[in-house]
N, C-alpha and C positions, 0 to 999 in steps of 0.2 A: 505648524501647518494645521489648518482645520481638518477634521475627520472627513468631511464631505469631499474634500479634494485629494484624499489618500488613494493612490492607485497601486495595486499589487500585481506583479507579473506572475506567470505560471510557476516559476522556480520558487518565488517567495510563498506562494499559496501552497505549494507542495511541502515545503519546509514546515509551514504552520500546521498543516493537516497531519504530517507525520508526528510531530510533537504531540498534538492533541489526541490522536488515535493511540499513541504509545502511552500517554498518561491515563487515558480512559481505561485501558486494559479490558477491552470488550471480548468476552469469551467467544471463540470460534467466528471472529469477524470475517475471515476469508470465506468460510462456508456460507454465512449470511449474505455476503456480497455476491457470491456466485449465485445463490438463489435469486436475488433481486435482478441480477443481469439476465438470467435465464427467462424470467417472467415479465421483463420490460420489453415493450415494443421498440422496433428499430426507430420509429419516429420519436419516441421519448429519449432514446439513447443518443440521437443526433442533435438534441437540443441542449438547453441549459442544465436540465437534470442529468443528461448523459455526461456532460462535462464535469459535473460534480461527482458522479459515479467514477468516471475515469480518474479524477484526481484522488478520491478515496482509494481505488484500487492501486494506484501508483504509490501512495503513501504506505499501504499495506505491504506491497512488494519491496519498498524502500526499508520498511522495518524488518522484513524477512531477511534481507540482505545483510542489515547491520546485526541482527541476531546471529546469523551464520557466522559472520566475521568474529563476533565477540566469543561465541561458543567455541570456535576452532582454536583461537589463540588462547583462551582460558584453559582449555583442556589439552593443549599441546598437539592439536590435531592438524598441524600444518600441512600434512600430506593430502588433506582433502581440500579440493579446490573450492573457491568461493561460489563458482557457478554451480557445482555439484551440490553444495549445501543448499543453495537457493532453490534448485530444482527439487530437492527432497522436501523442503518446506512447502513449496507450492503444490506438489503432488499430494502431500499429506492432507492438505486442506482443499483438495480438489479443484485447484485453480490451474488454468492452462499454462503450460510451460513454454 
């Protein structure tokens, strides 16, 4: 299939973004993302740039969830719920819960 006919749905794009962001290992990405969201107008957030920001934010939250699960099972912290770990991660980086 030629590249110009390639169509990605939102789930595929999220998986690709999660992989790319995880490999990039950007320092304090949730903090930077929050800053961008705070200083971006509603008009921009509602357009294509907003869709890209939403995808990046969802990928960061996806990574946060996966890190929480890996950490809890690695260190035997099964009594801490997945949602509690995710909330702690997001609060640490100043993202809305």
